[in-house]
VMD Tcl script that builds the backbone (N, CA, C; Angstrom):
set m [mol new atoms 321]
animate dup $m
set s [atomselect $m all]
$s set {name element resname resid chain x y z} {
  {N N MET 1 A -16.155 -14.713 0.068}
  {CA C MET 1 A -14.728 -14.456 -0.092}
  {C C MET 1 A -14.365 -13.274 0.836}
  {N N PRO 2 A -13.316 -13.442 1.634}
  {CA C PRO 2 A -12.896 -12.340 2.509}
  {C C PRO 2 A -12.516 -11.105 1.712}
  {N N GLY 3 A -12.696 -9.965 2.299}
  {CA C GLY 3 A -12.357 -8.716 1.588}
  {C C GLY 3 A -11.078 -8.054 1.918}
  {N N GLU 4 A -10.368 -8.596 2.899}
  {CA C GLU 4 A -9.103 -7.932 3.310}
  {C C GLU 4 A -8.061 -8.131 2.190}
  {N N ILE 5 A -7.268 -7.085 2.041}
  {CA C ILE 5 A -6.206 -7.144 1.015}
  {C C ILE 5 A -4.894 -6.598 1.585}
  {N N ILE 6 A -3.814 -6.943 0.907}
  {CA C ILE 6 A -2.503 -6.344 1.098}
  {C C ILE 6 A -2.153 -5.635 -0.190}
  {N N VAL 7 A -1.783 -4.391 -0.097}
  {CA C VAL 7 A -1.437 -3.604 -1.298}
  {C C VAL 7 A 0.063 -3.296 -1.157}
  {N N LEU 8 A 0.795 -3.588 -2.205}
  {CA C LEU 8 A 2.258 -3.320 -2.220}
  {C C LEU 8 A 2.495 -2.076 -3.070}
  {N N VAL 9 A 3.266 -1.163 -2.527}
  {CA C VAL 9 A 3.600 0.124 -3.227}
  {C C VAL 9 A 5.059 0.407 -2.953}
  {N N THR 10 A 5.813 0.667 -4.022}
  {CA C THR 10 A 7.182 1.152 -3.858}
  {C C THR 10 A 7.234 2.658 -4.019}
  {N N CYS 11 A 8.185 3.287 -3.339}
  {CA C CYS 11 A 8.284 4.764 -3.405}
  {C C CYS 11 A 9.715 5.143 -3.047}
  {N N GLN 12 A 9.948 6.419 -3.197}
  {CA C GLN 12 A 11.242 6.947 -2.742}
  {C C GLN 12 A 11.304 6.908 -1.260}
  {N N PRO 13 A 12.424 6.502 -0.701}
  {CA C PRO 13 A 12.513 6.385 0.780}
  {C C PRO 13 A 12.065 7.635 1.566}
  {N N ASP 14 A 12.383 8.801 1.029}
  {CA C ASP 14 A 12.025 10.032 1.710}
  {C C ASP 14 A 10.514 10.303 1.732}
  {N N ASP 15 A 9.766 9.598 0.884}
  {CA C ASP 15 A 8.308 9.786 0.805}
  {C C ASP 15 A 7.508 8.732 1.567}
  {N N ALA 16 A 8.165 7.676 2.018}
  {CA C ALA 16 A 7.438 6.535 2.563}
  {C C ALA 16 A 6.638 6.875 3.845}
  {N N ASN 17 A 7.253 7.558 4.761}
  {CA C ASN 17 A 6.612 7.855 6.014}
  {C C ASN 17 A 5.349 8.690 5.830}
  {N N LYS 18 A 5.462 9.742 5.045}
  {CA C LYS 18 A 4.262 10.603 4.791}
  {C C LYS 18 A 3.162 9.838 4.101}
  {N N LEU 19 A 3.518 9.113 3.093}
  {CA C LEU 19 A 2.511 8.349 2.333}
  {C C LEU 19 A 1.807 7.353 3.289}
  {N N ALA 20 A 2.549 6.603 4.055}
  {CA C ALA 20 A 1.982 5.640 5.010}
  {C C ALA 20 A 1.079 6.324 6.019}
  {N N THR 21 A 1.577 7.429 6.594}
  {CA C THR 21 A 0.807 8.157 7.631}
  {C C THR 21 A -0.459 8.695 7.051}
  {N N ASP 22 A -0.421 9.305 5.845}
  {CA C ASP 22 A -1.647 9.860 5.268}
  {C C ASP 22 A -2.690 8.747 5.014}
  {N N LEU 23 A -2.264 7.619 4.544}
  {CA C LEU 23 A -3.223 6.525 4.239}
  {C C LEU 23 A -3.894 5.988 5.505}
  {N N VAL 24 A -3.114 5.888 6.601}
  {CA C VAL 24 A -3.699 5.467 7.853}
  {C C VAL 24 A -4.609 6.550 8.444}
  {N N THR 25 A -4.144 7.784 8.427}
  {CA C THR 25 A -4.960 8.873 8.944}
  {C C THR 25 A -6.262 8.997 8.248}
  {N N GLU 26 A -6.250 8.769 6.953}
  {CA C GLU 26 A -7.509 8.894 6.139}
  {C C GLU 26 A -8.337 7.600 6.198}
  {N N ARG 27 A -7.871 6.626 6.970}
  {CA C ARG 27 A -8.566 5.338 7.206}
  {C C ARG 27 A -8.804 4.543 5.926}
  {N N LEU 28 A -7.878 4.726 4.930}
  {CA C LEU 28 A -7.837 3.910 3.756}
  {C C LEU 28 A -6.997 2.695 3.994}
  {N N ALA 29 A -6.145 2.766 5.031}
  {CA C ALA 29 A -5.308 1.647 5.422}
  {C C ALA 29 A -5.428 1.491 6.947}
  {N N ALA 30 A -5.464 0.227 7.401}
  {CA C ALA 30 A -5.462 0.024 8.853}
  {C C ALA 30 A -4.073 0.084 9.408}
  {N N CYS 31 A -3.113 -0.359 8.607}
  {CA C CYS 31 A -1.732 -0.403 9.007}
  {C C CYS 31 A -0.864 -0.412 7.761}
  {N N VAL 32 A 0.263 0.230 7.832}
  {CA C VAL 32 A 1.227 0.200 6.744}
  {C C VAL 32 A 2.607 -0.118 7.330}
  {N N ASN 33 A 3.172 -1.202 6.839}
  {CA C ASN 33 A 4.585 -1.513 7.173}
  {C C ASN 33 A 5.466 -0.853 6.174}
  {N N VAL 34 A 6.504 -0.178 6.649}
  {CA C VAL 34 A 7.460 0.491 5.757}
  {C C VAL 34 A 8.777 -0.332 5.794}
  {N N VAL 35 A 9.125 -0.974 4.710}
  {CA C VAL 35 A 10.380 -1.634 4.567}
  {C C VAL 35 A 11.336 -0.582 3.972}
  {N N PRO 36 A 12.287 -0.102 4.751}
  {CA C PRO 36 A 12.968 1.133 4.347}
  {C C PRO 36 A 13.848 1.028 3.093}
  {N N SER 37 A 14.411 -0.143 2.812}
  {CA C SER 37 A 15.364 -0.148 1.736}
  {C C SER 37 A 15.296 -1.483 0.955}
  {N N VAL 38 A 14.867 -1.405 -0.280}
  {CA C VAL 38 A 14.913 -2.536 -1.205}
  {C C VAL 38 A 15.561 -2.048 -2.479}
  {N N LEU 39 A 16.304 -2.946 -3.099}
  {CA C LEU 39 A 16.887 -2.649 -4.409}
  {C C LEU 39 A 15.919 -3.072 -5.499}
  {N N SER 40 A 15.489 -2.153 -6.316}
  {CA C SER 40 A 14.536 -2.437 -7.393}
  {C C SER 40 A 15.337 -2.321 -8.704}
  {N N ILE 41 A 15.204 -3.373 -9.522}
  {CA C ILE 41 A 15.855 -3.430 -10.820}
  {C C ILE 41 A 14.698 -3.618 -11.842}
  {N N TYR 42 A 14.594 -2.701 -12.773}
  {CA C TYR 42 A 13.447 -2.735 -13.711}
  {C C TYR 42 A 13.853 -2.018 -14.985}
  {N N GLN 43 A 13.043 -2.188 -16.022}
  {CA C GLN 43 A 13.273 -1.490 -17.272}
  {C C GLN 43 A 12.270 -0.371 -17.390}
  {N N TRP 44 A 12.820 0.789 -17.746}
  {CA C TRP 44 A 12.007 2.038 -17.883}
  {C C TRP 44 A 12.551 2.824 -19.032}
  {N N GLU 45 A 11.695 3.069 -20.023}
  {CA C GLU 45 A 12.055 3.880 -21.199}
  {C C GLU 45 A 13.316 3.292 -21.874}
  {N N GLU 46 A 13.267 1.966 -22.073}
  {CA C GLU 46 A 14.298 1.236 -22.797}
  {C C GLU 46 A 15.631 1.170 -22.077}
  {N N LYS 47 A 15.673 1.456 -20.792}
  {CA C LYS 47 A 16.878 1.412 -19.961}
  {C C LYS 47 A 16.695 0.535 -18.755}
  {N N ILE 48 A 17.711 -0.209 -18.356}
  {CA C ILE 48 A 17.667 -0.974 -17.110}
  {C C ILE 48 A 18.044 0.024 -15.998}
  {N N GLU 49 A 17.121 0.157 -15.041}
  {CA C GLU 49 A 17.273 1.023 -13.869}
  {C C GLU 49 A 17.557 0.200 -12.590}
  {N N LYS 50 A 18.328 0.769 -11.714}
  {CA C LYS 50 A 18.535 0.198 -10.404}
  {C C LYS 50 A 18.380 1.326 -9.388}
  {N N ASP 51 A 17.398 1.172 -8.545}
  {CA C ASP 51 A 17.118 2.198 -7.558}
  {C C ASP 51 A 16.910 1.638 -6.175}
  {N N THR 52 A 17.301 2.358 -5.190}
  {CA C THR 52 A 16.913 2.047 -3.787}
  {C C THR 52 A 15.573 2.656 -3.498}
  {N N GLU 53 A 14.616 1.847 -3.090}
  {CA C GLU 53 A 13.298 2.345 -2.826}
  {C C GLU 53 A 12.874 1.790 -1.463}
  {N N SER 54 A 11.772 2.304 -0.980}
  {CA C SER 54 A 11.068 1.680 0.147}
  {C C SER 54 A 9.857 0.976 -0.390}
  {N N ILE 55 A 9.442 -0.069 0.339}
  {CA C ILE 55 A 8.205 -0.742 -0.048}
  {C C ILE 55 A 7.220 -0.632 1.076}
  {N N LEU 56 A 6.011 -0.279 0.730}
  {CA C LEU 56 A 4.942 -0.162 1.710}
  {C C LEU 56 A 4.078 -1.433 1.603}
  {N N ILE 57 A 3.787 -2.033 2.727}
  {CA C ILE 57 A 2.916 -3.210 2.790}
  {C C ILE 57 A 1.649 -2.660 3.503}
  {N N ILE 58 A 0.615 -2.418 2.697}
  {CA C ILE 58 A -0.590 -1.770 3.188}
  {C C ILE 58 A -1.699 -2.770 3.408}
  {N N LYS 59 A -2.261 -2.735 4.610}
  {CA C LYS 59 A -3.413 -3.616 4.943}
  {C C LYS 59 A -4.696 -2.796 4.803}
  {N N SER 60 A -5.600 -3.311 3.925}
  {CA C SER 60 A -6.822 -2.573 3.691}
  {C C SER 60 A -7.945 -3.568 3.304}
  {N N HIS 61 A -8.946 -3.073 2.555}
  {CA C HIS 61 A -10.088 -3.894 2.205}
  {C C HIS 61 A -10.379 -3.627 0.752}
  {N N ARG 62 A -10.812 -4.675 0.020}
  {CA C ARG 62 A -11.113 -4.550 -1.417}
  {C C ARG 62 A -12.161 -3.471 -1.706}
  {N N ASP 63 A -13.106 -3.269 -0.779}
  {CA C ASP 63 A -14.119 -2.249 -0.952}
  {C C ASP 63 A -13.519 -0.827 -1.028}
  {N N LEU 64 A -12.301 -0.672 -0.480}
  {CA C LEU 64 A -11.638 0.631 -0.481}
  {C C LEU 64 A -10.575 0.764 -1.543}
  {N N PHE 65 A -10.329 -0.321 -2.325}
  {CA C PHE 65 A -9.183 -0.345 -3.238}
  {C C PHE 65 A -9.186 0.852 -4.215}
  {N N LEU 66 A -10.314 1.140 -4.855}
  {CA C LEU 66 A -10.308 2.256 -5.826}
  {C C LEU 66 A -9.996 3.579 -5.187}
  {N N GLN 67 A -10.494 3.809 -3.986}
  {CA C GLN 67 A -10.185 5.083 -3.293}
  {C C GLN 67 A -8.731 5.142 -2.847}
  {N N LEU 68 A -8.258 3.956 -2.407}
  {CA C LEU 68 A -6.822 3.823 -1.961}
  {C C LEU 68 A -5.919 4.030 -3.178}
  {N N GLU 69 A -6.240 3.419 -4.287}
  {CA C GLU 69 A -5.423 3.599 -5.481}
  {C C GLU 69 A -5.395 5.044 -5.934}
  {N N ALA 70 A -6.542 5.678 -5.963}
  {CA C ALA 70 A -6.624 7.059 -6.391}
  {C C ALA 70 A -5.813 7.991 -5.446}
  {N N ARG 71 A -5.899 7.738 -4.153}
  {CA C ARG 71 A -5.162 8.569 -3.188}
  {C C ARG 71 A -3.647 8.374 -3.354}
  {N N ILE 72 A -3.238 7.088 -3.546}
  {CA C ILE 72 A -1.827 6.836 -3.721}
  {C C ILE 72 A -1.327 7.583 -4.959}
  {N N GLN 73 A -2.112 7.514 -6.032}
  {CA C GLN 73 A -1.714 8.264 -7.249}
  {C C GLN 73 A -1.589 9.742 -7.029}
  {N N GLU 74 A -2.473 10.312 -6.228}
  {CA C GLU 74 A -2.403 11.793 -5.884}
  {C C GLU 74 A -1.135 12.072 -5.093}
  {N N LEU 75 A -0.804 11.250 -4.150}
  {CA C LEU 75 A 0.327 11.528 -3.261}
  {C C LEU 75 A 1.709 11.088 -3.826}
  {N N HIS 76 A 1.682 10.184 -4.733}
  {CA C HIS 76 A 2.956 9.550 -5.248}
  {C C HIS 76 A 3.654 10.452 -6.228}
  {N N LYS 77 A 4.969 10.441 -6.186}
  {CA C LYS 77 A 5.776 11.241 -7.137}
  {C C LYS 77 A 6.087 10.531 -8.444}
  {N N TYR 78 A 5.893 9.215 -8.515}
  {CA C TYR 78 A 6.213 8.500 -9.763}
  {C C TYR 78 A 5.081 8.685 -10.783}
  {N N ASP 79 A 5.450 8.699 -12.050}
  {CA C ASP 79 A 4.445 8.749 -13.125}
  {C C ASP 79 A 3.588 7.543 -13.148}
  {N N VAL 80 A 4.204 6.363 -12.917}
  {CA C VAL 80 A 3.512 5.060 -12.947}
  {C C VAL 80 A 3.869 4.345 -11.633}
  {N N PRO 81 A 3.177 4.609 -10.549}
  {CA C PRO 81 A 3.539 3.963 -9.291}
  {C C PRO 81 A 3.082 2.468 -9.309}
  {N N GLU 82 A 3.866 1.665 -8.643}
  {CA C GLU 82 A 3.474 0.272 -8.453}
  {C C GLU 82 A 2.358 0.261 -7.368}
  {N N ILE 83 A 1.246 -0.252 -7.740}
  {CA C ILE 83 A 0.092 -0.431 -6.802}
  {C C ILE 83 A -0.461 -1.784 -7.133}
  {N N VAL 84 A -0.139 -2.800 -6.300}
  {CA C VAL 84 A -0.504 -4.191 -6.548}
  {C C VAL 84 A -1.286 -4.678 -5.328}
  {N N SER 85 A -2.472 -5.227 -5.601}
  {CA C SER 85 A -3.323 -5.765 -4.495}
  {C C SER 85 A -3.333 -7.269 -4.513}
  {N N LEU 86 A -3.168 -7.829 -3.334}
  {CA C LEU 86 A -3.158 -9.290 -3.112}
  {C C LEU 86 A -4.230 -9.598 -2.051}
  {N N PRO 87 A -5.071 -10.644 -2.324}
  {CA C PRO 87 A -6.094 -10.934 -1.273}
  {C C PRO 87 A -5.451 -11.645 -0.067}
  {N N ILE 88 A -6.028 -11.351 1.063}
  {CA C ILE 88 A -5.687 -12.075 2.289}
  {C C ILE 88 A -6.689 -13.266 2.337}
  {N N GLU 89 A -6.219 -14.428 2.074}
  {CA C GLU 89 A -7.128 -15.567 1.975}
  {C C GLU 89 A -7.542 -16.117 3.331}
  {N N ALA 90 A -6.664 -15.945 4.325}
  {CA C ALA 90 A -6.950 -16.427 5.677}
  {C C ALA 90 A -6.118 -15.570 6.644}
  {N N GLY 91 A -6.533 -15.483 7.866}
  {CA C GLY 91 A -5.755 -14.743 8.825}
  {C C GLY 91 A -6.312 -14.960 10.233}
  {N N HIS 92 A -5.585 -14.467 11.216}
  {CA C HIS 92 A -5.992 -14.559 12.623}
  {C C HIS 92 A -7.259 -13.677 12.792}
  {N N ALA 93 A -8.342 -14.300 13.160}
  {CA C ALA 93 A -9.646 -13.631 13.214}
  {C C ALA 93 A -9.664 -12.335 14.043}
  {N N PRO 94 A -9.061 -12.302 15.250}
  {CA C PRO 94 A -9.063 -11.053 15.984}
  {C C PRO 94 A -8.276 -9.940 15.253}
  {N N TYR 95 A -7.193 -10.289 14.578}
  {CA C TYR 95 A -6.471 -9.302 13.785}
  {C C TYR 95 A -7.328 -8.756 12.648}
  {N N LEU 96 A -7.978 -9.651 11.911}
  {CA C LEU 96 A -8.792 -9.220 10.800}
  {C C LEU 96 A -9.982 -8.359 11.244}
  {N N THR 97 A -10.559 -8.685 12.429}
  {CA C THR 97 A -11.604 -7.858 13.009}
  {C C THR 97 A -11.070 -6.469 13.315}
  {N N TRP 98 A -9.896 -6.395 13.914}
  {CA C TRP 98 A -9.282 -5.096 14.219}
  {C C TRP 98 A -9.017 -4.320 12.950}
  {N N LEU 99 A -8.451 -5.003 11.940}
  {CA C LEU 99 A -8.121 -4.410 10.649}
  {C C LEU 99 A -9.362 -3.691 10.057}
  {N N ASN 100 A -10.452 -4.422 9.993}
  {CA C ASN 100 A -11.670 -3.842 9.392}
  {C C ASN 100 A -12.244 -2.674 10.222}
  {N N ALA 101 A -12.080 -2.768 11.545}
  {CA C ALA 101 A -12.580 -1.700 12.432}
  {C C ALA 101 A -11.841 -0.379 12.219}
  {N N GLN 102 A -10.603 -0.434 11.695}
  {CA C GLN 102 A -9.805 0.747 11.489}
  {C C GLN 102 A -10.139 1.476 10.218}
  {N N LEU 103 A -10.887 0.825 9.313}
  {CA C LEU 103 A -11.076 1.344 7.949}
  {C C LEU 103 A -12.451 2.082 7.861}
  {N N LYS 104 A -12.465 3.157 7.030}
  {CA C LYS 104 A -13.698 3.839 6.865}
  {C C LYS 104 A -14.707 3.050 6.065}
  {N N GLY 105 A -15.902 2.953 6.568}
  {CA C GLY 105 A -16.996 2.325 5.869}
  {C C GLY 105 A -16.932 0.768 5.747}
  {N N VAL 106 A -16.046 0.166 6.528}
  {CA C VAL 106 A -15.960 -1.313 6.484}
  {C C VAL 106 A -16.315 -1.815 7.864}
  {N N SER 107 A -17.093 -2.877 7.917}
  {CA C SER 107 A -17.461 -3.457 9.258}
  {C C SER 107 A -17.102 -4.935 9.329}
}
mol reanalyze $m
mol bondsrecalc $m
mol representation Tube
mol addrep $m
């Protein structure tokens, strides 16, 4: 089974660039796409909330997920950040080779 993953994380728009840059710099992510503005509607503490957030589309590897998750929790301002991992079931081989070469400890 391939080990490449996409991790989705929402955050405050002002925090997106730093969070993305730190994850790439630390080689926990090969690439992070920042979608600057999404409307999130959710229930929190018995209230319906509507917030403008950014969504990060993080390309990484399942072997790094626990480290990635821990680092996101350290950097993130939310009490309960969204951190959702999805497997990449197939992809363009040269891209996946590049992706893995960017990550620490993954070959």
